[in-house]
N, C-alpha and C positions, 0 to 999 in steps of 0.2 A: 068775376070774369078775368080780371088781371091776375088773380091767384091761380086760376086754371091755366092761363097761358104760361105762367112761370113754371107750373108743374109739367105742362107739355114740353116746355123748353128743356127742363131737366131730364125728362124721359127721352127726348130726342138726343140729347147729348150722351145720356147713358147708353142708348141703343147704338149710337155711332161708335162709342168706345168699345162696346162689346163686339160689334162687327169687326172693327179694326183688330181687336185682340184675337178673334177667331182666325182672321186672314193671316195675321202674323204667325199664329200657331201652325196653321196649315202649311204656310210657306216653309217654316222651319222643319216640319215633318217631311215635306216633299224633298227639301234639300238634304235632309239626313238620309232619306231612302235612296236618293240618287247617289250620294257619296258612298253609301254602304252597299250599293248594288255590286254583285260579283262581276268580274271582267267577262267580256263576251266569250262564248264558248268557241272552241276551235271549229273551223269550217272543214268538215270531212266530205270528200267526194267519193262516192262508191263507184268503183270501176265497173262500167257496163260496156262501153264501146272503146274508143281510143283512150290511151293512158294520158291523163292530164299531166303537164309538166310539174314535177315536184322536186324541191331542193331539200336535201338531207344534210344537216350539219354533221361534220366529222371531228373526232378528237383523236390526237395522236397518243398511242399507247405502245411503248417499247418498240418504236420504229414502224408500226403499222397503224392504219386509220380505222376507227370504229364508228359505226352508225347505230342509232337507236331504232329498233323495230318493235312492233307489238304483234306477237304470234298467239292466236287464240285468246286474246285479251291479256297476255302476259308479256311484260316489257323485258326485252333482252338487248344486249349490245353485241354486234357482230363485226368481225374483221372484214373489210372490203378487199376482196381477192379476185384479181383479174386472171389468176392462174388456176382457178377451179370453176366449177359450173353449177354448184348446188347450194341451196340454203341448208346449213347443217346447224342444229341446235341441241345443246345438252338436255338430256331428259332428267326429270326430277327424281326418277327412281335409279339413276345411274350412280352406283356407289363410288366409282373411280373418277367421276367428273367433278370439276370444280364448279362453284356457284358464283364466282366473282363477276361473271358477265351475264348472269340470268339463266334460268332454266325453264323448260316447257313441261307443264303438268299434263300428261296424257289423259287424265280423267276428265278434262274439260268437256262438257257436253257437246260442244260444237266440233270437236275433233273426231277423226276416224282414221283407220288404217287405209293406206292408198291401195288401190286395186292393181293387180298384176305387177307388183314390185316386190322383189325378194330382198331380204336383209342383205346389206352390203358392207364391205370393208373399205374405208376411205383413208387416204394418206395425204397429209399436208405438211411436208417438210419435217417439222419438229413434233408432230402429233399424228397418231393413228386412231381411227374411230371405227367401231361397229355401230351401224345405224339401222333402224327400221323406218320405212317410209310411211309418212302420215300426211293427211290433209287437214287444213284448218284455215281460219281467216288470217289475213295479214294486213296490218296497218303500217304504212310508210309515213313516219312522223317528220313532216317538213317544217321549215321556218321561213315565213315571208321576210323576216328581218335579215336573213342571210343575203338575200338579193338586194333588199332596199337599203342596206347599209352603204353600198357603193354604186348601185344602179338606179335607174329610174324608179319612181314609186309604183309604176304599173308594170310589173314584171310578168304578170299573167300566169302565176303559179298557184297551186293549191296548198293550204295549210297541211293537209294530210290526204292520203289516198288509201282507200280500203279495197283490198282484193278479197271478195267473199270466200274464195276457195283457192288455196295454194299448196302445192306439193313440197314437202321438205323432209330432210332426214333427221330423225331424233336419235341422239347418241345414247346407246345402251351400255357401252363399255369404252373406256378411254385409256390410252397410253401415250406418254410423251412428256416433254419438258414444258410445253405450253398447253393451255386448255381453252382456246378461243372458240366461240361460235363463229361460223364462217358464212359470209354472203358472197357466193361465187358468181362472177359476172361474165365468165367466158361462155361461148355458145358453140355447141357442136351438133345440134339438131338430133340428138339421141331421142328415142321415143319412150323408153321406160326405164326410170322415170324421166319426165321432161326436165331439162335444165331450167334454172330459175328465170333467166332472161327470156328464154323461148316461151315460157308459160306466162310471164308478165306481159310481154308484147303479143298482142293478138296477131294471127296470120294476116298478112297484108300490110301490117304496120312496119315502118322502118325502125329496126332495132338501133337504138342510140343511147349512149350515156356519156356523161362528162365528169371528169375528176379534176377538182382544183385542189392543189396541195401546197400548204404553207408550212412554216416550221413547226407549228403546234396544232393547227386547225386546218380543216379543209371543207369541201362541199362536194356532194355527189348529186348530180342532176340526172334524173331518169326521164327519158323522152327528149323533147326538143331542146337542143343546147343553146339556142339564141338568148334566153334570159341571162346567161352567164357571160356572154361575149363582151359585155361592157366592162368586165373585170380584166380583160386581156390587155397586155401591154404590146409586146412585139410578137407577131405571128411568125413562127419559124417555118411553117409550111405544112403540107399534107403529104404523108408517106403511105405507100400501099401496104395493106395487110396481105401477107402471102398465105397460100394454102399451107396449113401446119405441116412442116416436113416430118414431125415426129409421128404423125398418124400413119405416114407412108411406111414407117419402119415398125409399126405395131404398138406404139405407145398410145393407150386408149384415152387420151385427154385432148381437149380442145384448148389451144393456147393462142394468144395474140402475138404474132411474130411479124417483124418487118425486115426487109433485106438490109444487110450491113455491108457497105462497100469496103470499109477500112476501120480497123482498130489500131489506134496509135497512142503512144505515150510521149509527151513532149515533142511531137512532130516526127517521132520514129515509128514507122509502120511495123506492127507485129505480125499481122496477117490480113488478108483481104477475102472478100466474097463469103460472108457468113450471115448470121441472123441475130437480131435483137429480140429477146423474149421479154415482154412487159408483164411483170408479176408484182402487183401491189401487196400480195400476201407475204412478200419477202421484204426485208429491209436492207439487204446487202447488194453489192455488185458481184454476181457469181459467174465464174468462168471455170474451164477445165484446169486440172493440176498443172499441165504444161504451160498454158497461157498465164496462169497465176505466177509461175516462176519467172516467166519473161517480163511480166509487169513489174514484179518486185525488183528484178535485176535492172530495169530501166529507171525505176524510181530512185533506187539507191538512197543516198542521203539528201537528195534534192527534193524539190516539190513540183515536179512537172505535172501538167494536167493530163488526165485520161480522156481521149477524144473518140467519139463514135461518129462516123460519117455515113449517112443514109441517103439513098436516092429519093428526091421529091417526085411525086406523081406527075407533075407538070414539067419535069426536067430540072437539072441542077442538083445540088447536094444540100442536105440539112445536116448541120454539125451540132452535136451536143458535147459540151466540154465540162468535165468534172474536176474542180480544183482540189488541192490537198485539203482544203477546209471541209470538203464534202467527203472524201474517201478516208481521211484520217480521223480516228476516234480517240477518246481519252485513254483507252486501254489497248490501242492497236489500230488496225485499219478495218474499214467496212468492205473488205475484199475477201472472198472465200472461193473454195472449189466445191461448192455444195450441189453440183449437178447430180442427177439421178444416175447411179452406176449402171442402170440397165440401158442407158442410151448408147447407141453405137459410137465408138471412139471417133470415127471420121466426122460424125455430126457434132459430137460433144465438143470437139476442139474448135468448132466454128460458131458456137452459140454464146452470147453474152446475156445473162439474166439481169435486168435492171429492176431494183426494188424501190420501195417508197422513199427512203431517205435520200436517194439520188434524184428524186423528182420534186423536191421542195422548190416552190416558186414557179411551178409549171402547171399548165392546164392541158389535159389530154381528152380529146373528143374521139370516142370509139364508135365507129359505124360498121359493124361486122357485115351487114348485108351489102353495103357498098364497098366493102374491103378497103376502108380508109381509116387512117388515124391522123387527126390534126393535132399539132403540138404548138403551144404558145407559151410565152413568158407572161407572168402575171404583173399587174401594175405594182 
């Protein structure tokens, strides 16, 4: 009996050791499985009703900002352009197009030719495109970390937003010094084809987007601008967007323009009562030839600031001042007379085009339906 008890004791000890070993092995396996598990997948919101707020990180390239998009499952990078109105993407079969910024393959099964849209010629400053209009899915690739790095952890934005069907222009022939894909954000309510912003925002929604621009990086917020306001430092104010005076003289584009009370250099007024055209697809400060000559004459060998005075919507003036550190470049100045030669001279002499490099350190909130532009300095 004593021998049986000793055997039972050895069996019990062996059993306990085996069980402990099994538990340790299971724990190690579970720990390994957990540590080897892939990161959580991106949360994609399919656009069905109102557009969820989405933050798109931007990268500076040759003075303009690029966003990453996925068109028909194909990743591209596109220049953010407030001076045009369509999404334009290089086609894979385009022999004259570059491939540096991604191309769209029209053979994708989800794509189709757009109805009631003829092939068009598009002009973007340094490039000209022949495009055919197509429809396909569009994913706006956002990053929560963009907001969370400086804002509250709960910024209420989506990792990505999928639009099941979006109209865009596929480039079939390209000419020019640059070969960007273009994400146009102006809005002129044309019907065929619909501008990107008009198609993105459903009827009844307030069209709104915000651009934050720093020296090398930026953020584009589509929809509600409030998630980004925690990044603002000084709010310069709200200025009215005016009815595009270029449309009234037959220029068939929709631009964001604000009244300009005064253009001055170092306190010397060059002229009054004009317009500022906000064009992030450009990197220069563009004026007419006569205005450029006046600016250069007043700059001389000194370094006076170039100043734009605009009326605030609630009264008073908003002043933007560009120092020589902004308008001087290593090989010259960021000033040019690149206006469209087709514009009437009387209007051309009263327009200042402000490009991306002059907006570093600023936030711009565009609300075309409310005809307002909010301007703020970043923290």
